[in-house]
N, C-alpha and C positions, 0 to 999 in steps of 0.2 A: 458518706451515705453508704447504704448497703449494696451488694452486688458489684463492687468495684467502681461504682459511680464516684466521680470527684465532682462536686459543684464548683463551677468556675465563675469568677467574676472579673471582668474587664472593666477599668475605669479612666475616665478623662476627667480631671477636676478642672474648675476655673482657676486660672493662674493669673498672677500679676508679675510681669518680667522683673527680676531682681527683688522679690519681696519674699524670702523664705517664710517668715512668720506668719504672713497672710495665707501663703499657699499651704502652709501646715494645717491650718484651720480647715481648709476645703478639702485637704487630703484625709483629715480625721472625719470629717462628715460622711465620705464616702466609705471609710472604714467601718463606721457604725451602720451605715446602710447595708453593707455586705455581709457584716455579722448578723444583722436581723434576717437576711435571706439565707443565713446558714451556709456561706460560701466557705469551702475549704481552701481555694486558693484566690487570691485577689492580686492583680496585675496592673500597676500605673505604668504611664508613659516615661519615657527617657528624660532625664533632668527635670521632672515636674516640680521638684522642690524649689528651683530657681527659675524655671522657664528655659526653653533651648536657646532662645535668642539673645542672651546676655551679652555676647560679644566680648569686648575688652574687660567688661566687668567680671568675668570669670578670673582675673588676676588680681581682683581686689581683696585685701585682708578683711574689710567690712563684710563682704558676702560671704567669705570663707568662715567667719565667726557666726554669722547669721545662720549659714547652713547646718553647723553642728548643733546649734541651739534648736533649730527646727526639727533636725533628726531625733534629738532627745525627747522633744515634745511628741513626735510621732510615735517613738518607741513606748513611752509611757502609755499613750493611747491605746496600745495593743495589749495591754495587761488585761487577762481575762477574755481575750477574743481568741477563737479557734482557728482562724485563717492564717495560712502562710502567706505573707504579704511580700511582694517586691515593688519598691519604690525607686524611681529613678532619681539620682542625685549625683552632683559632682563630689568627688573625694579627692583629697590632697594627701600624697604620701611621698616622703622623702624628697620634697622639693618638686614633685611632679603632679600633674592634675590628671584625673581620670574620669571618664563617664561611666557610671556604676549602677548596678541593680543592688540595692540594699534589701537583704532578706530578713523580715521579722516575723516572730511569733510570740504571743504571750509576754510582752515585755523584753524579749531578748533579741539580739542581733545574731542571726545564725550564720551569716556569710556576707561577704561583698564580691559581686562578680564584675570586673572591669570589661569594657567594651574591647572587641579585638581590633575591628577594622574601622579607621577613620576617614571618611571621604573627604577629599579636597578637590573636587571638580564642580563645575558649573556654579550653583548657588551655595555650595557648602565648602567650609575651610576649617573644619575641625582640628586639623593637625597644627593649625596655629595655636591653639590653647590646650589640647589634651594629647595624652601619650597612650599608645596602645598597651593593653593589658595580656598581649600574647606572650605565652612561656612565663609569665610571672606565676611563682609558687611561693606564697608568703602568708603572713598574718598581719592583722592591723587592729590597732586600739582605736575604738570608736565608741563615743558616749559610755565612756567608763568601762566597756567590755572588749575583750579580745575575740576576734572573729577571723576565720581564714579568709585570704584576699587572693582569688585566682579565678580564672574561667572554668577550670575542671573540677566544679563541685557538682555532687549529684544529692539533691535534698530527699532523703529517703523516710518514708512514713514507718514509723516504729512497728505498726501491727499490720501492714500490709505489703508484701513484696512487690506488688504490681503497681504500686503508687511511688514514683520516683521522678523527680521534677529537675530541671536544669534551666538556666537563662542565658540568652543573648541579646544583643542590643542593636536594634535598627538595622544598620548597614551590615551587620554580620549576616543577616538572611540574604542580602542582595548580592553575595559575593560568590565566586567559584566554588570555594570550599567552606561553606558556614561552619562555625563551631558547634551547630545543633547535630551535623553529622557525626562527630565525635561523641557528644552527648548521648545521642541514641545508642550508638555501639557500646557505650559505657553502662546502658542499662535504663536511661530516661525515658519514660513513656509520655511525659509531657514537656514541651518546650515552651517557656515564657518569653515574649519578646516585648521588651520595653523600648518604644520607638518614638521618633519625631519625624515622621515622614510627611513633607508638605504635600498639598494637594494641586495636581495639574490635570488637565484633559487626559483622560484614559488612565490616570495613574492607579485610581481605586481598583479598576478592573486587573490591572497588572500585578497589583498587590495581591489580591485574592487568588490569582492564578499561581503565583509563588507560593502562598500559604498552603493552598491545596496540593501543589506538587510536593512541597516538603513534607507535608503530614503524611502523604501517601507514600512517598519514597522511604520514609523513616518508620511508617506503621506506628504513628504517634499522635497525640494531641498537640495542638499548636494554639497558644494563646497570645493574641497580639492586641496591644494597647498604644494608641498613638496620641500625640499631643494635640490640643484643640485651639479655639479661636482666641484665648488669652494671650497667645504668642505675638511679637511684633509682627505687623502686616507692611512693614517698610518695603520689602521686595517679595516676599512669599506668604502663604497662608497655609495654616494647618486645619485639618477637618476634625480630628478626634475619632478617627475610623477605628473600630473595635472589631476584632473577629475571633471567633472560636471555632476551629476546625479538628476534624478527627478523621485520619486514615484516608485523606483525598476528599472528604466532604465538609463543606462549610455547614457547621450547626446552626449557627446564627452571627448576625452582624448588627452593627449600629448603622443608624442613618448617619449621613455625613454632617458635620457642623452642629452636632448635638452633644453636648456633655452629659455624664452621668455613668450608670452602669449597664452593662450588658452581661446577661447570666445565661448559663447552660450547665450542661453536665458532660463530662467525658467519661467513656467507659474503658477503664484500664484493663479490665478482664479481657474484654475484646481484643485490645491492642497486644496484650500479652499472648493470647491464642494466635493471633495473626503473625506474630514473630515466631512463634513455634511452628506454625505451618509453613513458613517460608524457610526453607533450608539454606537459602543463600544470605540470610540475614548475618552478617557477620558481628561478633562481639569483641570488644577491646576496651577494658577499663584501666590500662596502663595510665600512671600519673593522675588518676582521678582519687578524690576523696569522698567518703560518704558523711553527710551531716543528717542526723535523725531529726524529725520533728513529729509532733503528735497529730493523729488523723483519727478522726471520729467516724466510725462506721454505722452508726445509728441513723434512723430517719429513712423515709422513702418518698420524700417530696420531689418527684422528678418532673422538671420543667420541659426538657428538650421533647420535640415532637416524635411520636412513635406512630408510624404508618399502619393503619389496618392491613394494607397490601404492599408489603416490601417489595415485591417483584414488579409493581407498577409504579411509574413516575407520578408525582403529585400535581404536576401542572400540565394543561392541556398541549401546550407547545413541546415540551419535553417527550410527553406521551407519544404525540404524532411522529416525531423524529425517531423515538426508539422503535415504535411499531414499524415503521418504514425499513429501519436498519435490520431488525430481526427478520422480517419478510425477506429482505435482500440476501441475508446470510442463509436461510433456509432454501431459498429458491436456487441460489447460486451452488449450493451444496448438492442438491438435487439435481441440477442440470449437469454438474460434473460426474455425478454417479450414472445418470441416463446415458450421457455421452460415452463414458467408459464402456458400459454394458452393451449399449447399442440397442436397448430395449424400450418398450413402451411402458407408460406408468399404469399400474392396474390398481384400483382402489375401490373399497367397499364404501358405499355412502348411506349413512343411517338417517340423516336428517338432523343429527347431533351437532354440536360445537367443533368437536375434534376432528370429524371426518370432514366438516365443512372448511376447516382451517388448512387440512392437508390438501383439499382439492384446490383451494386458492393458491397454495404454494406450488402445486403441479401446474397450473395455469401460468404462473410467472416463469417457471423454469422452462416451459415450453416456449414461451415468447423469447426467452434468452437464447434458446437453441434454434430458434427459427423454425420450430416444428408445427405441424397443424395439429390444433387441439382436438380436432375430431379423431385423432389417434389415440386419445386418452381412453383407456377401457374402465369405464365407471360402471360400477353394478350395485344395485340395491336388492337386498335379499330379506323381504318382509318374512316374519314369522309369527307365532301366536301372540307375542306381546307388542307387536308393532301397531302404533296409533295411527289414527286417520290423520291426524296433525302432522305426523312426522313423514307419512307417505307423501301427504300433499307438498311439504316442504322440499322434499327430495326432488319431485317433479318440477316444481317452481324454480328450484336452484338450477338444475340441470337445463331448463329452458333459458334462464337468465344467463348462463355462462356459454350456452350453445355448444353442449355436447351431447353425445348419444349416450343414452343411459339403458343398460340391460337390466331387466327385472327376473330375479329368479326366487320363487317362493321357497322356502326351506321347510315349510309345515309338514309335508308328507314325508319328506326324506328323514327329518328327525323322529317323527312318529315311528317310521319303519326301523331306525337305528335303536330307538329305545326299546321296541318290541324285540328286536334281536339280541339285546343284552339282558332281556326278561325284566325291564325296569317296571316297578309296581304303578306307574302313573301318577305318583305325587309330585307336586311341583316344588321340587326339592333342588339341591345344588347340581345333581346330575342332569336334571331336566333343563336347568339354565345353561351349564356349560357345554351341553350337547349342541345347543344352538350356535353359542360363539364358535365351537370348533367346527361345525358343520359350514358355516360362513367362511372360516379361514381355508378350509379344504376346497371350497368352491374357487376362491381367489387363487390359490396356489396352483389349481389344475388349469383355470382360465390362463394363467401366466405362463404355464407350460405349453398349453395348445396355442395360444396367440401370441408368442414371442414377447411376453410381458414380464413386468418387474413389480412385485406387491409392495406398495408403500403403506406402511403402518400409520396408524392414527392415534395411538395412545399417548398420553402427555405425562409430564414429569410427576404430577400429583398422583395419577394412577399408579405409576411406577413405585412411588414411595410408599403408597398404602396397599400396594399388591392388588389393587382393585381392577383386576384383568383375569380373564382365563387362561391358565397354562396351556401353552400350545394352541390357544385360539387366538383372542385379539392381542394376546401377549407377543405373538411372533409376526414377523413380516420380514420382507428383504431389506427395507431401509425404513427406519423409524424417525420419520421427519419431525415429530412433535416431541421427541423424548426428552428435550431438556426445557421444554416450555410448560410452566405450571399452569393449572386450570384457570386461575384468576386472571392471567396474562392472556390466554387464549380468547376469552371473551372479548378483551380489548383489541386485539389483533383483528378479530373479525369484524368488530365494530368499526375500526379503522378502514378496512377495506369496503364496508357498507358505505361509508361517507366518501371515499376516494373514487369508487366506481359507481356511478348512480344507477348503471342498469342491474347491479347486484342488490341494491339497497332493499327493495321490498322483500326478497327472499331472505337475505340475511338478517333482517330486523325480526322476522317472524321466528327464525331458528334461535336468535339471541333471547326471545321472550319465552321460549319452551323449555319446560322443566328438564334438567340433566337426569337421564335414565338410560340403563343398559337395555331396557325394554325386553327382558327375557322371561317375564311372567305376563300371563293372559291380560289383554287390556279390558277394561270395564267401558262398555258402551261405546267402544272406539276410542276411548281416552287412556292416558298413560296411568298405570296403576302401581309402577315401581319408580319411585323417586330416590336417586341415589343419596342425596343429603339428608333424606329422613332415615336412612339405614346407618351410614357411617358418619353423619355429622357435616356441618358446613365446609365447603371448600376454602372460603375465606380464612377459617381458623386453621385448617390444616396445612394450607400454604404458609401461614403465619408460623407455625410450629417447625414445618420443614426448612423455613429460611434460617430460623435461630438455632435449630438443632444440627443442621448439616453445615451450614456456611461459617458458623461460629462456635460450634461444640459447646454450646451453652448448656448450664445445668438447667433441669426442667422447672425447678422452682424459680430461677430468674426469668426464664421465658414466660411462665404463668404470670409473674409480676408485671412484665410488659404488655402481655396480652390483656390483662385486666385493665390497665391503663388505656390501651388502644381501642377496646372493645366496650368500656364501662356503661355506655349507654344502650348497647345492644344485647349483650349476654352476661349473665351472672357470673361470678368467680367459680362458683360450683359447676356450672354448666361448661364453663371454659375447661375446668379440670377433668370433667367427664370425658369430653372430646379429645384432650390431650392423652388421656390414658389409652383411648381408642387408637391414636395416632401412633404412640409408642409400641404398643403390642402388634399393631399391623405392620409398623415399619420393619421391626425386628424380625418378624415371623416370614416377611416376604422376600427376604434377601436371596432365597433360593431361586425366585423368579428373575431377579435382576442379575444374577450370576450368569445367565445364558440369554441376555436380551440382544437383540439384533443392533446393528450399527445404527447411529443417529448422530447428528451433528451436535456439538456444544453451542449453546446460544449465550448463556450468561454465566454467572460465577458458580452456579451449582449444576452438576451433572451426577447422575448415579450409575454411569456406566462403569463396570468392573475393568474395562480396559483403560480408563481414564481416571476420574477423581475418587471413585468410591470402591474401596476394596474392603470386604468385611466378610468375616466367617459366617457361613450359613447358620451355624449353631450358637451364634453369638446371643447372649442372655440380656433380656431387657429388665432383669430384677433390680439392678442398682438405680436405673433411670426411674423407675417405677417407685421405688421407695423414696427417692428425692422428692418426686412429686408429691408424695403423701405429707410432706412436712408441713 
């Protein structure tokens, strides 16, 4: 596929124990099905040509002959097929038997990878029949073709340096030092695991934990296919569990006890970027050989889920747990800062989402410190653009959380200031920014006068877009929301509304109010200046931010993903227009980020110049904009 995506299929065929010819027919059915679905990689279970539970029959010459006939039938069926296919089979070499992954593509056997670790505990006794492939470096003649026979093989795409695949088998994953550790260090971005893992209570969860952890540790894709119900059930049962993971995340998995295909895509460009980013990721390809295979980069049929809100968990349970953790991180950090300074929190409350979240965090931090929340210095500073609704919401919120609220109008002071600088009275950027700077001046001076510490309210999305007034709301003494994106702010406030019932009414109305800086005169007491009408939807900007900063993605790829995620909401041209706005504002606004105040990091993205994001103020956006034009 395009943009570094590799379409993955994991397969569990119906097997009949000790009947390779029948099993080959079922394997071929799934090969055809995977080809119809344009799979680039297809992974079958361990020993699926014979069945894992053959026991003493593995020593039979009848089975041996039948296996090689079946493998040749499978090989011929791959002629004209695009997939790189791993099939689990017993392989005999020099009087010894190995459990192997046989790699096919387009009628050729590209390599044979033997299993390294053979379990002989509890219900397993593989060492009775099989030999470990550890340290083997050889070739084998199979189905009339010569192929490398070793564990240290990297199957490399001819036309994409990021698509590199290696294989390990079942127990290899469960050991202290899995072969996939070495495969990844040798360059493999995708690990295939051909498995025959029996099902027990809790084992599927354990299996998923291992696969998530291994794919995360190695910054790789991990493709797992296990044996199914056709195996003998004399003592154990197999469930056909199939899992596709990427960098610590399960992309998809099959239901248990269900044969067939499971399909998704792995993003090898993202994995390559992650490895470049992690300077502790060591490389070592000593002893490995590269075997090239054909890889087709055409097509855009992406089936993996692309969230519209990448900063927000998709299910309610995860969202609640995430919200609670974020609020605990924020409040603990603020409590530590207030304890160190010995000062009280000073906050400007506008009736908007960001200042509301900051106040909720302050309340939690005061609870941690055992401080009286009446010592919180909350100030609302209405001006020419303040609407009746936000004024009402501020009063309602202060009453709900039981804090004292100071009201200081800025209208006269701003008018006086504008006259002093001989402003012409137009409703321009000077008129708007004068209000933001006046508010911050008030907060800073109150902090000096009343032993306070100004808590900033601006969020990550505003930092990215530069949607803040330099030395106005851009500044504070501690920027508690600085790494929380706008789309997540909304969910955090919503979570607190549900958690603390006395806050609910006030918070729900704030959640339903249009996002606005309220710096232009209101119309009949209503908001006249809506942020998203000016700069575009925050849900799109946060999407662009996530993929541009977290994964260093090309704009054309991010546009492709955004078009899939938002296809029923925005046209591709509208997405492109807003993306152009994002890129221009993001590059231009670095000078604001270079001198931003302290603020705790919450997730994987921070734009702090002292932490994650160092960028020259004069950096040009031209190359990114040109890529977006494609």
